[in-house]
C-alpha positions, 0 to 999 in steps of 0.5 A: 501515456494515453492509449486511444484503444482505452477510450474506444473500449470505454465508449463500447462499455458505456453503450452497453450500460446505457442499454440497461436504462433504455426503457426510461423516458428521455431527458437531456442535460444542458451542457455548455460543451465549449465552456467544459472544453476550455476548463478541461484544457486548463485542467490538463495544463495544470496536471502536467505539473506532476512527476511522471508516475506512470513511467519506469524512470519514476522510482521514488515513492509508492505510486504505481499506475492503475491498470487500464482495466481499472481506469476504464471500469472506474470511469464506467461506474461514474456514469452511475456513481454508486454509493456502497454504503447502502444497497439501494445506493449501489446494488451491483457495486455492493455485490461486486465489493463482496466478491472482491472481499472474498477473493482477497480473503482467499488470497490470504487463506481466510474463509468467509472473512468480514471486511470491506473496502475503504478510502485507504490504509489509514482508514482501514487501520483505524477500523482495525484498532477501533475494534481492538480497542473495543475488545481490549479496552484500556489496553496498549497498542504496540508497533515497531519503530519502522511501522507507519506513523499513522498507528501512533496517530490513530491510537491517539485519536482512539484514546489508546495508549501507544508504544513503539518497539525497537527494530533490528538493523534490518528494520524488523520488529525486535522480538527480544525487545517485544517480549518484556513489553508484553510481559508487563500485561498492559498490551492489547494489540500488536501491529505486525507490519509485513512490508514497512513503507520506509524500507520494505521490512517484513516483521517476523510474524510467526514468532509474533503470533507465538508471543501473542498467544502466550500473552493473550494479545490480538495481532493486527497485520498491516500489509497495506503495501506488501500484502499482494506479495503473498502470491510471489514465488521469489520471497526470501525464506523469512518473508515467505514464513511471515506471509504464510501465517497471515491467516492466523492474525485477527485482522489484516489491512491491504491497499489495492491502490498500491500493488493491486493496480487500482486508482486512489483510494482503495484500501481494504480491512479484513477480520478473521472473526466475523462476529466483530461485526456486531461492534459496528451495530447502529440505527439508521432507519432511513438508510437500510430499508431496501433489503434484509441483506447485509448493507456494507455500511453496517460493518463500516465506520465510513458512510458514503463510499465510492462504488466505483472503487469496487467496480474497478477492483472487481474488473481487475481481479477478473482480468488478473486472477490472484493465482500464485502462478498467474500473470499478476503474481509474475509481475510482482516477482518482476519487481522483487527481481528488479530490487535485488538486481539494483541492490547487487549493482549498488553493492558493486559500485564505488559511488554508493553503499548498499545497506539492508538487502531488499525483502520486497521491492524497495532498495535503500542505499547511501551515497559514498562519503566519510561521515553521516553529514557528508553523505546526507548532503550528497543524498539530497544533491543526487536526488536533485540531479537525478530529477533533472535527468528525469530519474525520480528517486526518494529520500529517507532518514534512518537512525545512525546505528541502523546504517552503521551496522552495514557501514561500521567505519562511517563517522557518526556526526549526525543522529540520522543519515539521509539515504536514497530510496527506490521503489521498483513497483512497476514490472517494467523496472526490471527491463529498465534497470540498465537505463536507471543505473546509467543515469544514477551513476552519471549523477555522482561525477559532478559531486566528485569534481566539486 
């Protein structure tokens, strides 16, 4: 878990950082190192009460460990503790953030987008819908039933009407259901999700964009989880077609703290039309005095923001450029292959039932049984048994009709079905699949004996 080389690298980088301030008069902070050590030992003990998010045996929620270079760069920046709200609070880190935004925009095919980093996908999506509400006042926001729940909550915060559009059996937005909603004429924004956090579904963006143009509606792409897969070479044809037209959307959200190897929290909002920056205009004469250049706080709803997040992301992008044929893209392909390999094993198993094939790196599967209530109960038992063997999964409730599409004979004695969910976000998951599968299959037999 801890590589001592990381601490050596950090110490050398800190020495270099300190040289830049060597001309200042000396002063020393009075540190009670004994008390600090005692407290930090207590913290270390308390922090052991966590799941092993860093290990390949953790295949539950979307918790991907940050790369070592991101951890080190973040810690290095904390000795300065820059604030990327105004230039005088973080001159170097602001410059790095602007470079990061250009690089992420280029990954999607955007030239010179307006954007910035923020605390995470929730804040990024809030900004996108806030801009949408300003441009289409009084108009409704629509997203799929499998879109992240925050879109409904954010719309409520912004006093925007919200409606959920039904999905297909694969969890994608149903275009036949979307068109009459748009035809009513009261929709201002469609949220297309490229990688739903529940099952990893990719909404049909090319067709959504076509409908949006016909009905004069904005399109916001929430690809907080899935966005980096645009670099992948292993996407299926439908997902590839969706990622290829992201640049046509009005706004995009991506979370570098998901697949971008960053510590929490690091989200990102991008706007294709930079003129929306005028909507953020506000007066702060005590803040924006140090430069005539753009201060990131002038295009952000957030005020103070950690410059360390920008430093960590920039360092990671330098080590792993976002090229379609680079190491970073290859690691994403490993996760896609791991998910498909696991789904294949589920499909061949007598103990589990395969549901929708994975579009990204999330695998959804059910425990075998005759009816919805039984398999839901068994899913919870498998979840607990696997955790006792240091294999950590996740649970998900799906509508009964979605599950019965793949399992017609299932008796529907519940409205929803509890299924198992595995996020294979680490490239190591592919090499560890035999181990994961062996433990998973072993959890079933006590249920059969009961």
